[in-house]
C-alpha positions in Angstrom: 125.0 -105.9 40.6 121.7 -106.9 39.8 120.9 -108.8 36.8 118.2 -106.5 35.3 121.4 -103.6 35.1 123.8 -105.4 33.8 124.4 -104.6 30.4 123.7 -107.0 27.7 126.1 -109.0 25.9 128.0 -107.7 22.6 128.2 -109.6 19.5 131.8 -110.7 18.8 132.5 -108.8 16.3 132.6 -105.8 18.9 128.8 -104.2 18.1 128.3 -101.0 16.5 131.8 -99.7 17.3 133.7 -102.8 16.3 131.3 -102.2 13.3 132.6 -98.7 12.8 135.9 -99.6 13.5 136.5 -102.1 11.0 134.0 -100.3 8.0 136.2 -99.9 5.1 133.7 -98.4 2.9 133.3 -94.9 1.3 131.7 -93.0 4.0 134.5 -90.9 5.9 131.9 -89.1 7.9 132.7 -89.0 12.4 130.1 -92.0 12.4 129.9 -94.9 10.4 127.2 -96.2 8.1 124.7 -98.9 10.1 125.5 -102.8 9.4 123.4 -103.6 6.4 124.3 -100.5 4.8 126.0 -102.0 1.9 123.1 -105.0 1.7 125.0 -107.8 2.5 123.7 -110.0 5.8 127.6 -110.5 6.7 129.3 -107.6 6.7 129.5 -106.9 10.4 131.0 -110.2 11.1 133.8 -110.3 8.2 135.9 -107.8 10.7 136.9 -111.1 13.2 136.8 -111.2 16.7 137.3 -108.7 19.6 140.8 -109.9 20.1 142.0 -108.6 16.4 140.9 -105.3 17.4 143.9 -102.7 15.7 142.4 -99.6 17.4 143.5 -98.3 20.7 140.3 -96.3 20.7 137.0 -94.4 19.1 139.5 -91.1 17.5 142.2 -93.4 16.5 139.4 -95.2 15.0 137.7 -91.9 13.5 141.2 -90.5 12.0 141.6 -94.3 10.2 138.5 -93.6 8.7 139.1 -90.4 7.5 142.2 -91.1 5.8 140.8 -93.8 4.1 138.3 -92.2 2.8 140.7 -89.6 1.5 138.5 -86.5 3.6 139.5 -84.4 6.5 137.7 -84.0 10.2 135.2 -81.4 7.8 134.5 -82.4 4.9 131.4 -83.5 4.0 129.9 -87.2 2.8 130.4 -88.9 0.0 127.2 -88.0 -2.5 126.1 -91.8 -2.1 125.9 -92.1 1.5 124.1 -90.4 4.3 126.1 -87.8 5.4 128.3 -86.9 8.1 128.5 -84.1 10.4 128.6 -81.8 7.4 126.7 -84.5 4.9 124.9 -83.5 1.6 121.8 -81.8 1.3 119.5 -84.6 2.4 121.9 -85.7 5.4 121.4 -85.1 8.7 124.7 -83.1 8.7 124.8 -79.3 10.0 126.4 -77.8 6.7 125.0 -75.0 4.8 123.0 -75.6 1.5 125.3 -75.2 -1.5 122.7 -74.9 -4.3 122.5 -72.3 -7.4 123.5 -68.6 -6.6 120.6 -65.7 -8.0 122.1 -64.0 -10.4 122.4 -60.2 -9.8 122.3 -57.0 -12.3 125.3 -55.6 -11.2 127.3 -58.4 -9.3 129.3 -56.1 -6.5 130.5 -57.2 -3.7 131.0 -60.3 -6.1 128.8 -63.1 -5.0 130.8 -66.6 -4.9 133.7 -64.6 -3.6 135.7 -64.5 -0.3 138.0 -62.3 1.3 139.2 -59.0 -1.0 138.2 -61.0 -4.0 134.5 -59.9 -2.9 135.6 -56.1 -3.2 137.6 -56.2 -6.5 135.2 -55.2 -9.5 135.1 -57.6 -12.8 136.3 -56.1 -15.9 133.2 -56.5 -16.8 131.5 -54.0 -14.4 134.5 -51.6 -15.0 134.0 -51.4 -18.7 130.2 -51.4 -18.3 130.6 -48.1 -15.9 133.3 -46.4 -18.3 130.8 -46.5 -21.3 127.8 -45.6 -19.1 130.3 -42.3 -17.7 131.2 -41.8 -21.9 127.8 -41.7 -22.8 126.8 -39.8 -20.1 129.1 -36.8 -21.1 128.5 -36.8 -24.7 124.7 -36.8 -23.2 125.3 -33.6 -21.4 127.9 -32.3 -24.2 124.9 -32.9 -26.9 122.3 -31.0 -24.7 124.6 -28.2 -23.9 125.8 -27.7 -27.3 122.2 -27.8 -28.7 121.3 -25.3 -26.1 123.7 -22.7 -26.0 123.9 -20.0 -29.2 126.5 -17.6 -30.1 126.0 -14.4 -28.6 125.5 -11.3 -30.2 129.1 -9.4 -30.4 127.6 -6.0 -30.6 126.2 -6.1 -27.1 129.2 -7.6 -25.3 132.6 -6.5 -27.0 132.4 -3.3 -25.9 134.6 -2.5 -22.7 133.8 0.4 -20.3 136.0 3.7 -19.8 137.3 4.8 -16.0 135.8 8.3 -15.6 137.3 10.6 -13.7 135.5 13.8 -11.9 136.7 16.8 -10.6 136.0 17.6 -7.2 132.9 19.5 -8.5 131.3 16.7 -10.4 132.3 18.0 -13.7 134.1 15.0 -16.1 137.6 15.6 -16.0 138.9 12.7 -18.2 137.6 9.4 -19.6 141.0 7.0 -19.1 142.7 4.0 -17.8 140.0 1.3 -18.5 138.6 3.2 -21.8 137.2 1.6 -24.8 140.1 2.8 -26.9 139.4 0.3 -30.1 138.9 1.0 -33.5 137.8 -2.3 -35.7 140.0 -3.6 -38.8 139.4 -6.5 -41.1 141.2 -9.4 -41.3 143.5 -8.8 -44.7 144.4 -5.4 -42.4 145.9 -7.4 -39.7 149.2 -8.6 -40.6 150.3 -11.9 -41.0 153.1 -11.8 -38.8 150.9 -10.9 -36.3 148.2 -13.8 -36.5 151.1 -15.6 -36.4 152.9 -14.1 -33.3 149.8 -15.2 -31.3 148.8 -18.8 -32.8 152.8 -19.7 -32.6 152.5 -18.9 -28.5 149.1 -19.3 -27.7 147.6 -21.9 -29.8 149.7 -23.9 -32.5 146.7 -25.8 -33.7 144.4 -23.1 -34.4 144.0 -23.5 -37.6 142.9 -26.7 -37.2 141.2 -27.1 -33.9 137.6 -26.9 -33.0 137.9 -24.3 -30.9 138.5 -26.3 -27.7 141.4 -28.2 -26.5 140.8 -31.4 -23.9 144.1 -31.7 -22.8 144.2 -27.4 -21.6 140.3 -28.1 -20.3 142.1 -30.8 -18.1 144.6 -28.7 -16.5 142.4 -26.0 -16.3 140.0 -27.8 -14.1 142.9 -29.7 -12.4 143.8 -26.5 -11.2 140.6 -25.4 -10.1 140.4 -28.1 -7.9 143.4 -27.5 -6.1 141.8 -24.7 -5.0 143.9 -22.0 -7.9 142.1 -19.6 -10.4 140.3 -20.8 -13.5 143.1 -20.0 -15.9 145.2 -21.9 -18.8 143.6 -24.4 -21.0 142.2 -21.7 -23.3 142.2 -21.8 -27.2 142.5 -18.8 -29.5 138.6 -19.3 -29.9 138.0 -19.7 -26.1 139.9 -16.1 -25.9 137.8 -14.6 -28.5 134.2 -16.0 -27.0 135.6 -14.5 -23.4 136.6 -11.3 -24.6 134.2 -10.7 -27.4 130.7 -12.6 -26.3 130.4 -13.4 -22.7 129.6 -10.6 -20.5 131.4 -12.7 -18.0 135.1 -12.2 -17.0 134.6 -14.3 -13.4 136.6 -17.3 -12.6 134.3 -19.6 -12.1 133.4 -23.2 -13.3 130.0 -22.7 -14.5 131.4 -20.0 -16.4 134.0 -21.9 -17.4 131.3 -24.2 -19.1 129.6 -21.7 -20.4 133.1 -20.6 -22.4 133.3 -24.4 -23.8 130.1 -25.0 -25.4 130.0 -21.5 -26.6 133.9 -22.0 -27.8 132.7 -25.5 -29.5 129.8 -24.1 -31.2 132.0 -20.6 -32.6 134.4 -23.5 -33.8 132.1 -25.3 -35.4 130.1 -22.6 -37.4 132.2 -19.5 -37.4 135.2 -19.2 -39.9 138.8 -19.2 -38.6 139.7 -16.1 -40.1 136.5 -14.0 -38.1 137.6 -15.5 -34.9 141.1 -14.7 -35.6 140.0 -11.2 -36.4 138.0 -11.1 -33.9 140.1 -12.2 -31.0 142.9 -9.4 -32.1 140.2 -6.8 -32.3 138.9 -7.6 -28.7 141.7 -8.2 -26.7 143.2 -5.9 -24.7 146.8 -4.7 -25.0 147.4 -2.7 -22.2 147.8 1.7 -22.1 143.9 1.9 -22.9 144.2 -0.1 -26.5 141.7 -2.6 -26.7 142.3 -4.1 -30.4 145.5 -4.6 -32.3 144.6 -1.2 -34.0 144.4 0.8 -30.9 147.2 -1.2 -29.6 149.7 -0.2 -32.9 149.0 3.4 -32.1 149.5 3.2 -28.7 153.0 1.5 -28.8 154.0 2.4 -32.2 152.4 5.5 -33.4 151.4 3.4 -36.7 148.6 1.5 -38.7 148.5 -2.0 -37.9 148.9 -3.2 -41.1 152.7 -1.7 -41.1 153.6 -3.9 -38.3 157.0 -5.6 -38.7 157.2 -9.4 -37.1 159.4 -7.9 -34.1 156.9 -5.6 -33.1 153.9 -8.3 -33.8 155.2 -10.3 -31.3 155.9 -7.3 -29.1 152.5 -7.2 -28.7 151.6 -10.9 -28.3 153.4 -10.5 -25.0 151.3 -7.7 -24.1 148.5 -9.8 -24.6 149.4 -11.5 -21.2 149.3 -8.5 -19.1 150.6 -5.4 -19.9 150.8 -4.0 -16.6 153.7 -6.5 -16.3 155.2 -6.4 -19.7 155.0 -3.3 -20.3 158.7 -1.8 -21.0 157.1 1.6 -19.7 156.0 0.1 -16.2 153.3 0.4 -14.2 155.0 1.1 -10.5 151.7 2.8 -9.8 149.3 -0.3 -10.1 152.2 -2.5 -8.6 155.5 -2.0 -7.2 156.9 -5.0 -9.0 155.9 -4.1 -12.3 159.1 -1.6 -12.4 160.2 -0.5 -15.9 163.4 -2.6 -15.4 161.4 -5.9 -14.7 159.2 -5.1 -17.1 161.5 -5.0 -20.0 163.0 -8.1 -18.7 159.5 -10.3 -19.1 158.7 -8.5 -22.7 162.3 -9.0 -23.8 161.9 -13.2 -22.9 158.7 -13.1 -24.0 159.4 -11.4 -27.6 161.9 -13.6 -27.6 160.0 -17.1 -27.4 157.5 -15.9 -30.0 160.0 -15.4 -32.8 161.8 -18.5 -32.1 158.4 -20.4 -31.9 157.8 -18.9 -35.2 160.4 -19.9 -36.6 160.4 -23.5 -35.0 156.5 -24.7 -36.5 157.4 -22.7 -39.6 156.2 -19.0 -39.8 159.1 -17.4 -39.7 162.1 -18.1 -41.3 165.4 -18.4 -39.9 167.5 -15.1 -41.8 164.2 -13.1 -40.7 164.6 -14.0 -37.4 168.2 -13.2 -36.9 167.5 -9.5 -37.8 165.6 -8.8 -34.8 167.8 -8.6 -32.1 167.0 -6.3 -29.5 163.3 -5.5 -28.2 161.8 -3.2 -30.6 161.3 0.4 -28.8 157.8 1.6 -27.9 156.8 5.3 -28.0 155.9 7.3 -24.5 152.8 5.7 -22.8 151.9 9.2 -22.4 151.4 10.1 -26.1 147.5 10.7 -25.5 146.9 13.9 -25.6 144.5 13.8 -23.0 146.5 13.2 -20.1 148.8 16.2 -21.5 149.6 18.8 -19.1 148.5 18.4 -15.4 145.8 16.0 -16.2 148.4 12.7 -16.7 149.9 13.7 -12.7 146.2 13.8 -11.5 145.2 10.7 -12.9 148.1 8.7 -11.8 147.9 10.0 -8.2 143.5 9.1 -7.7 144.9 5.9 -9.8 147.9 4.9 -7.0 145.2 6.0 -4.1 142.6 3.9 -5.6 145.1 0.7 -6.0 146.8 1.4 -2.6 143.6 2.4 -0.5 141.3 0.3 -1.9 140.1 -3.0 -2.5 139.8 -2.4 -6.1 143.2 -4.5 -7.8 145.5 -3.2 -10.5 143.5 -5.6 -13.2 140.0 -4.6 -12.3 141.0 -1.0 -12.3 142.7 -1.6 -15.8 139.6 -3.4 -16.8 137.7 0.0 -16.6 133.8 0.6 -15.6 134.8 2.8 -12.8 133.7 6.6 -12.0 136.2 7.9 -9.9 135.4 11.5 -8.1 138.5 12.9 -7.3 139.4 15.7 -4.5 141.0 18.0 -7.6 139.8 21.5 -7.5 139.9 22.6 -11.8 140.1 26.4 -10.6 142.5 25.5 -8.3 145.2 23.3 -11.0 144.7 25.5 -13.7 145.6 28.4 -11.1 148.9 26.7 -9.6 149.9 25.6 -13.2 149.4 29.1 -14.3 151.8 30.5 -11.7 155.0 28.4 -12.2 154.1 28.8 -16.2 154.4 33.0 -15.4 157.5 32.5 -13.5 159.2 29.8 -15.6 158.4 32.0 -18.8 159.8 35.7 -17.3 162.6 34.4 -15.2 163.8 31.0 -16.3 165.4 31.0 -19.9 167.5 28.5 -20.8 168.7 29.4 -24.3 170.0 32.6 -22.5 171.6 31.5 -19.7 171.6 27.2 -20.3 174.7 26.4 -17.5 172.1 27.6 -15.0 168.5 27.3 -15.9 168.5 24.4 -17.7 167.2 21.2 -16.0 165.0 23.8 -13.5 161.9 22.3 -12.0 159.5 23.2 -10.5 156.8 21.0 -7.8 153.6 21.8 -5.7 150.7 21.0 -4.0 147.8 22.3 -2.2 145.5 20.4 0.7 142.3 21.3 2.6 143.5 21.7 6.2 140.4 20.5 7.6 139.8 17.8 5.6 143.4 16.8 3.8 141.9 16.6 0.6 144.4 16.9 -2.3 143.0 20.3 -4.0 145.8 21.5 -6.9 149.1 19.8 -7.6 151.7 21.0 -10.2 153.6 18.1 -11.0 155.8 19.2 -14.4 155.6 20.9 -17.5 153.6 18.4 -19.0 152.6 15.0 -18.0 153.4 13.7 -21.4 156.9 15.3 -22.0 158.0 15.4 -18.3 157.1 11.9 -16.7 158.2 12.4 -12.7 155.1 14.0 -10.8 157.1 16.8 -8.8 154.4 17.0 -5.9 155.5 13.6 -5.2 158.7 12.1 -4.5 161.8 13.8 -6.2 164.4 13.4 -3.3 165.0 17.1 -3.0 165.9 18.3 0.6 163.4 21.0 2.6 165.8 23.0 4.3 164.7 25.8 6.9 160.7 24.5 6.1 161.6 21.9 9.1 162.1 24.1 11.2 158.2 24.7 12.8 158.8 21.1 13.6 161.5 21.7 16.3 159.3 24.9 17.8 156.1 22.2 18.1 158.3 19.3 19.8 159.8 22.1 22.1 156.4 23.4 22.9 154.8 20.3 23.0 157.4 18.2 24.9 160.1 20.6 26.1 163.8 20.9 26.6 165.7 18.5 28.7 167.0 20.1 31.9 170.5 20.5 32.2 171.0 21.2 35.7 169.7 17.3 36.6 173.0 15.8 34.8 172.9 12.4 33.1 170.6 11.1 35.7 167.5 13.2 34.3 164.5 11.3 33.7 163.1 11.9 30.1 159.7 13.0 31.4 161.3 15.8 33.6 161.8 19.0 30.7 160.2 22.2 30.8 158.3 23.4 27.7 159.8 26.4 26.0 157.6 29.4 25.0 158.5 31.4 21.7 160.1 34.3 23.6 162.9 32.2 24.9 166.5 33.1 24.0 168.8 31.2 22.2 172.2 32.2 20.2 172.2 34.0 17.2 175.9 33.7 16.7 177.2 32.6 13.4 179.3 29.5 13.6 178.1 28.6 16.9 179.4 26.0 18.8 176.6 23.2 19.1 176.0 21.3 22.3 174.3 18.5 23.7 171.3 19.6 26.0 173.7 19.5 29.0 176.2 22.1 27.5 179.2 19.3 26.5 180.2 19.4 23.1 178.8 17.8 20.7 181.9 15.9 18.3 181.2 13.3 15.6 183.0 10.1 15.8 186.7 11.9 14.7 186.1 14.1 17.7 185.6 17.2 15.8 183.3 19.8 17.2 180.0 21.2 15.4 180.3 24.8 14.3 177.1 25.9 12.8 177.0 28.6 10.3 173.9 31.2 9.7 172.9 31.9 6.0 175.5 34.4 4.9 177.8 34.2 8.0 175.7 36.4 9.6 175.5 36.9 13.7 172.4 38.3 15.3 172.3 40.7 18.2 175.9 41.3 19.1 177.8 41.0 21.5 175.0 39.2 23.6 174.1 37.3 20.1 170.9 36.5 22.0 167.9 36.1 19.6 164.5 34.6 20.8 162.9 31.8 18.8 160.3 33.8 17.9 162.5 36.4 15.7 165.0 33.3 15.1 162.1 31.8 13.2 161.6 35.1 11.1 165.1 35.5 10.0 165.9 31.8 9.4 168.5 31.6 12.2 170.1 28.4 11.9 172.2 28.3 14.9 169.5 29.0 17.5 167.1 26.1 15.9 169.9 23.6 15.7 171.0 24.3 19.1 167.2 24.2 20.4 166.7 20.9 18.2 169.4 19.3 20.8 168.2 20.9 23.9 164.6 19.2 22.7 166.4 15.6 22.0 166.1 15.2 17.9 163.9 12.1 18.8 161.6 14.5 19.9 161.8 16.6 16.7 161.6 13.6 14.6 158.5 12.8 16.3 157.3 15.9 15.7 157.1 15.9 12.1 155.7 12.2 12.4 152.9 13.6 13.9 151.8 16.4 11.4 152.1 13.7 8.6 155.6 13.4 7.5 156.5 9.9 6.1 159.3 7.8 8.2 160.8 6.8 4.6 161.3 10.3 3.4 163.3 11.3 7.0 167.1 11.5 7.1 169.0 10.0 10.0 168.3 12.2 13.2 172.0 11.3 14.5 173.4 14.6 13.3 172.4 18.0 14.7 171.9 19.7 11.0 168.6 17.1 11.0 166.8 20.3 12.6 167.3 22.2 9.7 165.9 20.2 6.8 167.9 17.4 5.5 165.0 15.1 5.4 162.8 15.2 1.5 159.5 15.3 2.2 157.0 16.0 -0.7 155.0 18.5 -1.7 151.9 16.7 -0.5 153.3 16.3 2.6 155.0 19.3 3.5 151.2 20.7 2.5 149.9 18.5 4.6 152.5 18.9 7.4 151.8 22.5 7.6 147.6 21.8 7.2 148.0 20.1 10.9 149.2 23.4 12.2 146.2 25.2 10.4 144.1 22.6 11.6 145.1 23.5 15.4 147.1 20.5 15.5 144.3 17.8 14.0 146.7 15.9 11.6 144.5 14.4 8.1 146.3 12.2 6.0 146.1 13.9 2.6 144.2 12.0 0.0 143.2 12.3 -3.7 139.8 10.0 -3.9 136.4 11.5 -2.4 134.4 8.3 -3.9 134.5 5.3 -6.4 131.2 3.9 -7.7 130.4 1.1 -10.7 127.1 -0.3 -12.5 126.1 -2.0 -9.1 126.5 1.7 -7.0 129.2 3.2 -4.5 132.2 0.8 -4.2 134.3 2.8 -1.6 134.0 6.4 -0.2 136.6 8.4 1.8 134.5 9.8 4.6 134.1 6.0 5.6 137.8 5.9 6.6 138.7 9.4 7.0 140.0 10.1 10.4 141.6 12.9 12.3 144.0 12.4 15.1 145.6 15.2 17.7 149.1 15.5 16.7 149.4 18.9 18.5 147.7 20.6 21.6 145.7 23.6 19.7 148.4 25.3 22.4 151.0 23.9 20.4 149.6 24.1 16.5 148.6 28.2 17.3 151.5 29.4 18.7 153.6 27.4 15.8 150.8 29.5 13.3 151.8 32.7 15.1 155.5 32.5 14.8 154.9 31.4 11.2 152.8 34.8 10.8 156.1 37.0 11.6 158.1 35.0 8.6 155.7 36.6 6.4 154.7 39.6 7.9 157.9 40.9 8.4 160.2 38.4 7.9 162.0 36.4 5.0 158.6 35.3 3.4 156.9 39.1 2.9 156.6 38.5 -0.9 153.8 35.3 0.3 151.3 38.2 1.8 148.3 38.3 0.4 145.7 40.6 -0.1 143.6 40.8 3.4 144.4 37.9 4.4 146.5 36.5 7.3 149.2 33.8 6.4 151.6 31.7 7.6 154.5 30.2 6.3 158.4 29.7 6.1 161.4 29.3 3.7 163.5 27.0 3.1 166.9 26.9 1.1 169.3 24.3 1.5 173.2 23.2 1.7 175.1 24.1 -1.8 171.8 25.9 -3.0 170.0 22.8 -4.5 166.8 23.0 -3.5 164.5 26.1 -2.4 161.2 26.1 -0.7 157.8 28.2 0.7 155.4 26.4 2.2 152.7 28.5 3.6 148.8 28.4 4.5 145.6 30.6 5.7 142.7 28.8 7.5 141.2 27.6 4.7 144.4 25.9 2.4 147.8 25.1 2.6 150.0 24.8 -0.3 153.8 23.9 -0.9 156.3 24.9 -3.6 159.5 23.7 -4.3 162.3 24.1 -6.8 165.4 22.1 -7.7 168.0 21.6 -10.4 167.9 18.1 -11.9 168.2 16.3 -15.4 165.7 13.7 -14.5 166.2 11.8 -18.2 165.4 8.4 -17.1 168.9 7.5 -19.3 170.6 9.3 -17.0 171.8 6.7 -14.2 173.9 9.8 -12.3 171.1 11.8 -11.7 172.2 14.6 -8.9 171.2 18.1 -7.8 172.7 21.1 -9.5 173.4 24.0 -8.4 171.1 27.2 -9.0 173.9 30.1 -8.1 172.7 32.4 -11.3 169.8 30.3 -12.4 167.1 33.1 -13.6 169.7 36.1 -13.3 169.9 35.9 -9.4 173.0 35.6 -7.1 171.3 32.5 -5.2 168.1 31.3 -5.1 166.3 31.8 -2.1 162.7 30.1 -0.5 161.8 34.2 -0.5 162.3 34.6 -4.7 160.7 32.4 -7.0 158.7 29.9 -4.9 157.7 32.7 -2.7 156.3 34.4 -5.5 154.7 31.2 -7.3 153.0 30.7 -4.1 151.8 34.1 -3.7 150.0 34.2 -6.7 148.9 31.0 -6.9 147.1 31.6 -3.7 145.5 35.3 -4.6 143.8 33.4 -7.2 143.0 30.2 -5.4 141.5 32.0 -2.4 139.6 34.6 -4.8 136.1 34.5 -3.8 136.5 33.1 -0.7 136.3 34.7 2.8 138.9 36.3 5.0 139.4 34.1 7.6 141.7 35.0 10.6 144.0 32.4 12.7 142.7 31.1 16.0 144.7 33.6 19.0 146.6 31.8 20.9 147.3 31.1 24.2 150.4 31.9 26.4 152.9 28.9 26.5 155.9 27.2 28.0 158.5 28.7 29.9 160.9 31.7 28.6 164.4 30.1 28.8 167.7 31.1 28.7 169.9 29.6 27.0 173.0 30.5 28.8 174.6 27.5 30.7 173.6 27.1 34.2 177.0 27.5 37.1 176.0 24.4 38.5 176.3 22.7 34.8 178.7 19.5 35.6 180.2 20.3 32.3 182.3 22.7 30.9 180.8 25.8 28.6 184.0 26.7 27.3 185.3 23.5 25.6 189.0 23.7 24.6 190.5 25.2 21.9 191.7 21.5 20.5 190.1 20.8 17.1 189.6 17.0 18.6 188.7 17.6 22.0 187.7 14.5 24.2 183.7 13.1 22.6 181.3 13.2 25.5 178.6 11.0 25.2 175.3 12.5 24.4 172.0 11.4 26.9 169.9 11.6 24.2 169.5 8.0 22.9 168.8 9.5 19.4 172.1 10.9 18.7 174.7 8.7 17.7 178.4 9.5 17.3 178.7 7.6 13.9 177.7 10.0 11.3 178.0 6.8 8.7 173.8 6.8 8.2 172.2 7.6 5.2 170.6 10.9 5.4 167.1 8.4 5.0 166.1 5.7 6.6 164.8 3.9 3.5 164.7 6.1 0.2 168.1 7.5 -1.2 167.9 11.0 -2.6 166.9 9.2 -5.9 165.1 6.1 -4.6 162.0 7.2 -7.3 159.3 4.7 -6.2 159.7 4.9 -1.9 156.5 5.5 -0.5 154.4 6.8 -3.2 150.6 5.4 -3.1 148.9 8.6 -4.5 147.6 10.4 -1.7 147.7 8.6 1.9 151.1 7.7 1.6 152.2 10.4 -1.1 156.0 10.5 -1.4 158.4 12.7 -0.4 160.2 15.3 -1.9 161.8 18.3 -0.4 164.5 20.3 0.0 166.5 20.7 2.9 167.7 23.4 4.1 170.6 21.9 5.6 172.9 19.7 4.4 172.9 17.2 1.7 175.6 15.0 2.5 175.9 12.4 5.8 178.9 13.1 6.2 180.1 15.9 7.9 183.4 18.3 7.4 185.5 20.0 9.3 183.1 22.8 11.5 185.8 25.4 10.8 185.0 25.9 6.6 182.8 29.0 6.4 179.8 28.8 4.2 178.8 31.4 1.2 175.4 30.3 1.3 172.6 31.2 3.4 172.5 28.9 6.1 175.6 26.8 4.9 178.4 28.6 5.9 180.1 26.6 8.0 180.2 22.9 8.3 180.2 21.9 5.2 177.7 18.6 4.2 176.4 18.3 7.6 176.4 22.0 8.6 173.0 22.1 7.1 172.9 26.0 6.1 169.7 26.4 5.9 168.2 29.3 4.5 165.1 31.5 4.6 
């Protein structure tokens, strides 16, 4: 290698590297300070020669230097040195400047902190924010308090009526949410009433500022969860809401307004005035606003004479009389039964008295005197609801609750104008017709064993619309509490037969020649001229002529009224004559041939409710073991009157409020074809003969065509007449029943001897009432004819075909081998109850005030679900043979 490329020789001490390795100074950087850094000219030579080098390389030297200075690889140089890799601020290193941090007004994220500490607010920040928030609230509250004023009570404390109108637009009655209020002074309010409310609702009333912060917090928390704005209200707040704010909406804005007004009222209004205002404005149910009206409504006394027990009772009513009034309010809510309400009221009443003792407002000795809930008078003591008005209002209210968007609570608050379908003239005429028969014929004093507990019920429906024009619910709505036009449980008897005839003409009978393989669609439509047996104690057969037997193998022998047979020796009778004379045997067998499932469907199509139908597993179903209401029977016959078009009965035409129209029936009205016009008009034509020259002649009207049917039940426990003209369909029922609420074993009683008659038929008092009413109801209207029916069906003779497989001459054995009925609707088990879901005394079943108006009815068939031996002969019309299920349905 040439000389000029040779490295210059290094000093003895190892040069710069050796100096670095030997450095013992304070520098701890990656590179040592240059020679002479300390100011001594011999520093670079004191480490000795190269042969004494203690390190193996640069890395080892660097680590040694770091150890000796106490710093790591990344530690900055000493403040006096020139700086290493991360030297001081004046050195050549690459470290960030570490000068003073500039302060911020809100130190967040926090400076000088790393990791999670940067996001953890300081106590100063938290405290400052809290103080600022509280200050803002105080400022807002101050502004709100300054802006609100105490509203004028006179402008808002007057609640509204619900006004009910007759169909002609004239006012019927103002009730329901009415302002039934009489203001009384604080001194007239018994201390027990004040303390009952304080103990139960606001124990700090006498000392608080008008609001309860904790209660308000609970209320807003409930709102935050999506609930209603409830709870958190002091007596002052309740007073403000009831008497000062014309806004009962459950909103946050309304709640804020209530709070601010309550604070101002609490600060400026005397506690006595607040208490009196609250008790005078609160709603207690039964249309009573204020303590005085409530005292009269429940106990028929002035408020100042209420005892502590009665005061605690009325305090419970403030929670909502719909669910606490022991009288119940099932027309508004099915859960508000008398039993359930009594339980709730008793628990609340007892709790209030106990709290009064706890808070020192009532002595334990006085509390011990009150062991049972005080007895309140009947809610219909208001004479404005006497007579038929109470029944009409209940029917309309139930319709509103069940068929519109108006809730029971909204209806209670009032403010609605409700135009009903009720015709005042017709209502009065029906009430008068019943009253005259009762006055002339029913005398409990003369015949206490037979004329006591006699009841009548009735309803009248417009066939073209379904509008209920009149009802008769009982003698007086303030004395007799069950609406006899609605559900009673009385069976309808032979008035059910038209549905059997309609089914036979709509779907036809099954052809016995096809045997058990027959399709349900292979049927023969029946003509009213078809012949059936009118023999008494007729052995009833399945459609294929096999003998019908019960689960014990016993045959069914159907009796006729009075054990009478018709047209011997052949006993043949056509269906028109059988309807006219109300022959049970013919129509029971016709029902079997058609199929009881089809008979049931015909009744449903006509408008009878499923809940009021008895079991269709027994032959007597065809002769009226079911118990539809008078309203529903009138509506179902109206379907025939309107040539097969069915309209649900209804009681309200229109509802308006201060905001305009709320509901109109025409917007939801709809008709459906229950039967073809040929079928319906032929049923009408057959029913005309019943009135013209059959069991219903007592119902004939002057110059008018009438179609109708009589009905009498087994044991003579109910009797009916249902009939119609083209303009009006009316049903009248009669029965004996002790419906006293205290009587837990309500049973229908026999009517043999009632009214001085040997037996009550549908052709007697019911038909007479129907006639007297209809003459007046239709007075002044033009007589209209029924449509002329088109010929229908095939004339059948029920004599069995020679080709029929089953024997037509059953064994005389009392218990022949049962044969299976091919009809899916028949069951060999007779254990089913007479109705699907409603027993004879299921008072609340299917009652909604019109569209689903309950079931009444009197069946001219059977009254018990268990058939008896078929050889028993009956002694009443339609009842002769078969015991309970032999359904003696008379005319």
